C-alpha positions as CSV (number, residue, x, y, z in Angstrom):
1,M,-109.4,13.3,-3.0
2,F,-106.3,12.7,-0.9
3,S,-104.7,9.4,-0.2
4,K,-101.6,10.2,1.8
5,A,-100.3,12.6,4.4
6,I,-96.9,13.4,6.0
7,V,-96.6,14.6,9.6
8,R,-93.7,15.1,11.9
9,I,-93.8,14.3,15.6
10,P,-93.1,17.4,17.7
11,G,-89.7,17.5,19.3
12,K,-89.1,18.5,22.9
13,S,-87.7,21.8,21.5
14,L,-91.3,22.7,20.6
15,I,-91.5,24.8,23.7
16,N,-89.0,27.2,22.0
17,G,-91.0,27.6,18.8
18,L,-91.8,31.0,17.2
19,T,-94.9,32.7,18.5
20,D,-96.8,35.9,18.6
21,S,-99.2,34.4,21.1
22,E,-97.1,34.4,24.3
23,Y,-100.2,35.3,26.3
24,L,-101.4,31.7,25.8
25,G,-98.4,30.4,27.6
26,V,-95.7,27.9,26.8
27,P,-96.8,24.7,25.1
28,D,-97.0,21.6,27.2
29,Y,-94.9,19.0,25.4
30,S,-96.6,16.0,26.9
31,R,-100.0,17.3,25.9
32,A,-98.8,18.2,22.4
33,I,-97.6,14.7,21.8
34,I,-101.0,13.3,22.8
35,Q,-102.8,15.9,20.6
36,H,-100.5,15.1,17.7
37,Q,-101.3,11.4,17.9
38,V,-105.0,12.1,17.9
39,Y,-104.5,14.3,14.9
40,I,-102.8,11.4,13.1
41,E,-105.7,9.1,14.0
42,A,-108.2,11.7,12.5
43,L,-106.3,11.7,9.2
44,K,-106.5,7.9,9.2
45,M,-110.2,8.1,9.8
46,C,-110.4,10.2,6.6
47,G,-108.8,7.4,4.7
48,L,-105.2,8.6,4.5
49,Q,-102.0,6.6,4.7
50,V,-99.9,8.7,7.1
51,S,-96.1,8.8,7.0
52,V,-94.9,9.8,10.5
53,L,-91.5,11.5,10.6
54,E,-89.3,11.5,13.6
55,P,-88.9,14.6,15.7
56,C,-86.3,17.1,14.5
57,E,-85.0,18.8,17.7
58,E,-82.8,21.2,15.9
59,Y,-85.9,23.0,14.5
60,P,-88.5,23.7,17.2
61,D,-91.2,24.5,14.6
62,S,-90.6,21.5,12.4
63,T,-93.8,19.8,13.3
64,F,-95.5,22.4,11.1
65,V,-94.6,20.5,8.0
66,E,-97.1,22.3,5.7
67,D,-95.0,25.5,5.7
68,V,-91.9,24.0,4.1
69,A,-93.5,22.4,1.0
70,L,-96.4,22.7,-1.4
71,I,-97.6,19.5,-2.9
72,T,-99.6,19.7,-6.1
73,P,-101.0,16.8,-8.2
74,K,-98.1,17.3,-10.6
75,C,-95.1,18.4,-8.5
76,A,-93.8,19.2,-5.1
77,I,-92.4,22.6,-4.4
78,I,-89.8,23.2,-1.6
79,T,-90.5,26.6,-0.1
80,R,-88.1,29.1,1.5
81,P,-89.6,30.1,4.9
82,G,-89.7,33.7,5.8
83,A,-88.5,32.9,9.3
84,Q,-84.7,32.5,9.2
85,S,-84.8,29.9,12.0
86,R,-86.9,27.6,9.8
87,R,-84.8,27.7,6.6
88,G,-83.0,24.5,7.5
89,E,-86.2,22.5,7.7
90,V,-86.4,22.4,3.9
91,E,-83.5,20.0,3.7
92,Q,-85.3,17.7,6.2
93,I,-88.5,17.6,4.1
94,E,-86.8,17.4,0.8
95,S,-85.1,14.2,1.6
96,V,-88.5,12.7,2.4
97,L,-90.2,14.1,-0.7
98,K,-87.5,12.7,-3.0
99,S,-88.8,9.2,-2.5
100,E,-92.3,10.3,-3.4
101,F,-91.9,12.8,-6.3
102,N,-89.9,12.9,-9.5
103,N,-90.8,16.6,-10.0
104,I,-89.4,18.7,-7.2
105,E,-89.1,22.5,-7.6
106,R,-87.5,25.0,-5.3
107,I,-88.0,28.6,-4.3
108,K,-84.8,30.6,-4.3
109,A,-83.6,33.8,-2.6
110,P,-84.6,36.5,-2.3
111,G,-88.1,34.9,-2.5
112,T,-89.7,33.7,0.7
113,I,-92.9,31.8,1.0
114,E,-94.5,29.5,3.6
115,A,-97.3,27.2,2.4
116,G,-99.6,28.3,5.2
117,D,-100.0,31.3,2.9
118,I,-101.2,29.1,0.0
119,M,-104.7,27.9,-0.5
120,M,-105.6,25.5,-3.4
121,V,-109.0,25.8,-5.1
122,G,-109.1,23.3,-7.9
123,S,-106.3,24.3,-10.3
124,H,-105.9,27.8,-8.9
125,Y,-103.8,28.8,-5.9
126,Y,-104.3,31.9,-3.8
127,I,-101.1,33.2,-2.2
128,G,-101.2,35.5,0.7
129,L,-98.5,38.2,1.0
130,S,-97.5,38.2,4.6
131,D,-94.6,38.8,6.9
132,R,-93.4,35.3,5.9
133,T,-94.3,35.4,2.2
134,N,-93.0,38.1,-0.1
135,T,-93.8,39.2,-3.6
136,Q,-90.7,37.5,-5.1
137,G,-91.6,34.2,-3.4
138,A,-95.2,34.4,-4.7
139,E,-94.0,35.2,-8.2
140,Q,-91.7,32.2,-8.2
141,I,-94.5,30.0,-7.1
142,I,-96.9,31.3,-9.7
143,T,-94.2,30.7,-12.4
144,I,-93.8,27.1,-11.3
145,L,-97.5,26.5,-11.1
146,N,-98.0,27.9,-14.6
147,K,-95.3,25.5,-15.9
148,Y,-97.6,22.6,-14.7
149,G,-100.8,24.0,-16.0
150,Y,-102.0,25.7,-12.8
151,T,-102.7,29.4,-12.1
152,G,-102.0,31.5,-9.1
153,S,-102.8,35.0,-7.7
154,T,-101.8,37.0,-4.7
155,V,-103.9,38.3,-1.8
156,D,-102.8,41.2,0.4
157,L,-103.1,40.3,4.1
158,N,-103.7,42.9,6.8
159,D,-104.4,41.2,10.1
160,V,-103.9,37.4,9.8
161,F,-100.6,35.6,10.3
162,H,-101.0,33.3,7.3
163,L,-103.7,33.3,4.5
164,K,-105.1,30.0,5.9
165,T,-105.3,31.5,9.4
166,G,-108.6,33.1,8.2
167,L,-109.6,31.0,5.1
168,S,-110.3,27.3,4.4
169,Y,-111.7,25.8,1.2
170,L,-114.1,23.0,1.8
171,E,-114.6,22.1,-1.9
172,N,-118.0,22.4,-3.6
173,N,-117.4,26.2,-3.9
174,I,-117.7,26.6,-0.1
175,L,-115.2,28.8,1.7
176,V,-114.8,29.2,5.4
177,V,-114.0,32.9,6.1
178,C,-113.2,35.0,9.1
179,G,-112.2,38.6,9.8
180,E,-110.7,40.5,7.0
181,F,-111.9,38.0,4.4
182,K,-115.6,38.3,5.0
183,N,-116.0,41.3,2.7
184,N,-113.0,40.7,0.4
185,L,-114.2,40.9,-3.2
186,V,-111.5,38.4,-4.3
187,F,-113.6,35.7,-2.7
188,S,-117.1,37.0,-3.5
189,S,-117.9,34.2,-5.9
190,Y,-117.8,31.5,-3.2
191,E,-120.5,30.5,-0.8
192,H,-119.2,31.7,2.6
193,V,-119.3,30.0,5.9
194,E,-118.7,32.9,8.2
195,I,-116.8,32.1,11.4
196,P,-117.6,34.4,14.4
197,D,-114.7,36.6,15.5
198,K,-114.7,35.0,18.9
199,E,-114.1,31.6,17.3
200,S,-111.6,32.9,14.7
201,Y,-109.1,30.0,15.3
202,A,-111.7,27.6,13.9
203,A,-111.3,29.3,10.4
204,N,-108.3,27.1,10.0
205,C,-110.0,23.7,9.4
206,I,-109.2,21.1,6.7
207,W,-111.3,19.2,4.2
208,V,-110.1,15.6,3.8
209,N,-112.2,13.3,1.6
210,D,-115.6,14.8,2.5
211,F,-114.7,14.9,6.2
212,V,-113.8,18.3,7.8
213,I,-111.4,18.3,10.7
214,V,-112.1,21.3,13.0
215,P,-110.3,22.4,16.2
216,L,-112.0,21.3,19.4
217,G,-113.8,24.0,21.4
218,Y,-115.5,26.1,18.8
219,P,-119.2,24.9,18.8
220,L,-120.7,27.6,16.7
221,S,-118.2,27.0,13.9
222,K,-118.6,23.2,14.2
223,D,-122.4,23.5,13.8
224,K,-122.2,25.8,10.8
225,I,-120.0,23.3,9.0
226,S,-122.0,20.2,10.1
227,N,-125.2,21.9,8.9
228,L,-123.8,21.9,5.4
229,G,-123.7,18.1,5.4
230,Y,-120.0,17.5,6.1
231,K,-118.8,14.8,8.5
232,V,-117.0,16.7,11.2
233,I,-114.1,15.5,13.3
234,E,-113.0,17.6,16.2
235,V,-109.3,17.5,17.3
236,D,-107.8,19.4,20.2
237,V,-104.8,21.3,19.0
238,S,-104.6,23.9,21.8
239,E,-100.9,23.3,22.4
240,F,-100.1,24.1,18.8
241,K,-102.3,27.2,18.9
242,K,-99.8,28.6,21.4
243,L,-97.2,28.6,18.5
244,D,-99.7,30.3,16.1
245,G,-100.2,26.8,14.4
246,G,-103.4,25.3,13.2
247,L,-104.8,22.1,11.9
248,S,-103.6,22.6,8.3
249,C,-100.0,23.4,9.4
250,L,-99.5,20.0,10.9
251,S,-99.6,17.9,7.7
252,L,-98.8,17.7,4.1
253,R,-101.9,16.1,2.4
254,Y,-101.8,14.8,-1.2
């Protein structure tokens, strides 16, 4: 169960964020602010105390706070983003985490890792090897996890941007899967909720205290999750989709 979350309000520089989805257009800042506020309210509905950080205009992608830190029950790990333009974000989040955690670990060069590539399942952490997360970064994370009694393993990615672009763990041995993960033997022991390819964006959803927050506009995926007995909350994050961001990227939950 989670009790807290950290989010960062998007800055006006959001429109200059990194993206491989230019065809979706430039984010509308005003709409992004409204969507972000609704996202915060959804987290509160799930019972979380939400710490809201001020915008950081120097870093257009800084609203995606999940990528720059991994919070486990026993420690916080400051990552080292694969995107050079995001490296300075770690100092911004570290100053916040210092007030919450006594155990703060750090990933060092030449390792790179973004926590959008890390999925926690109980005491095990799956780590996607992507354009943003390299083998050295994954190995460092696993070493740190082992130090605190956790385990980790790597997953090769072929098509998705981050591991959690196509996977979400909903507890109870239930795994939301899409695309390349549908037939991946690494995840064969889980009960699969298969997301249709045309709704692939909905594969990035988040379990929060028996609620599941899903992106608005993907009815087939919503119904599949609802039919499993979860309380589903829909949140419109269409402006963040334009920057390859999803629901999990927008908060650190712990």
